[in-house]
N, C-alpha and C positions, 0 to 999 in steps of 0.2 A: 504494500500500500504506500503510495507517495503522498507526501504532504503538499497541499496546494500552496503556491507562493502567495505571500501577502501582497495585496494591491496597494501601491504607494502613491500613484499619480491619478489625477482626474483630467479629462479632456473636456473643455467647455464647448458645447454645441447648442445652437439655438433650435427651438421647436419650429417647424415640425420635423426637422432633420434628426433630432435626438430620438424621437419615436420611430422614425424610419430605420435608424440603425438598430434599435431594439427588435424591430420586426424582421430584420434581415433583408429589408428592401434596399437599403443604402449600404453598399459595401466599399465605396470609395469616399474618402473625405478629402476635399480639395483645399489646400493651404498654399500660402506664398513661400513657405520655407520647407526644406526637407526634414524628415523625421528619421532618426537613427534608433529610436526606441522599438524594441521587438518584445513586447510583453503585454499582459492584460492590464487595461486601465479602466477606471470608472468613467462613465458618461454622465456629465453634469449638464442638466437642462438649464441653460442660461435664463436669467430673469426676463430678458426681452426676446420676443420672437424674431425670426428671420425677416429681414427687409426684402420683400419679394416684389417682382414686377407684377402689377395688377393682373396681367394675363396668366401668370403662373400661380397665383395665390391658391385658388380653388383646387388646382391639379395637385399641388404639393401637399396640401392638407388632406385631400382625399386619399393620396398614397399612404398617409399616416393613419387613415381610418378615423379622422376626427375633424371637427370644425375649429376654426381659430378661437383660442381662448379655453378650449376643453382639456388641453394636456398640461401636466404638471410642469412648473418652472421653479427655478431656485433650489433644486434638489438633485441628488444623485439618483438616477433612474435605473442604472444597471452597469454592466461592464462589457468590454469587448477586447479582443486581441488585435494589436497592430502587427501585421505579419509582413508588410512590404511597403516600399515607397518608390515611386517612379516619377521622373520628370513629366510634366504635362504643360506644354506651351510655356507661359511665363511663370508657372508655379509647379506644384507637385501634387500628386495624388497618393494618399496613404491607403493601403489595402486593409480593410477591417474584416474580422472573421469571428465566429462563435459568440454572438451576443448572448448575454445572460441578464435577465431582469433581477432586481433586488428590491427590497423594501425601500421606499423613498426615505432618504436621509438628508438632512441639511448638513452641509460641510461645517466643521468647527473652525476652519481657517478660511480667510477671504478668497473667493474665486478670482482667478486671473483670466486674461484673454484666451490663452491656449491651454497650457498645462499648469497644474498647481497641485500641491499636496493638501488634500481635503481634511485629513484627520491627524 
């Protein structure tokens, strides 16, 4: 029997994308910087929702199975493994795998824009 590694980092993601990650619908996270981390990280649903093009709003919330304002924010909603990172135009795409939901928890430390240590 192997002991599961303790999760030490959280990744801030805005809704509805945090929910899409938990559903396994969103497997790439697009960021401006590369990611060398290859481990399980918490997914923190940011307080503010994503700023979406009005034409895309309904589509993205529908992919998450909810309407705007229905999903939790300001809490840890689960975890995911970061398994790869590839260049993507002017930025990078991080490959996400094996999402796991958890009981919603408020971080005891202040969230940051990308990674932070929540507890």
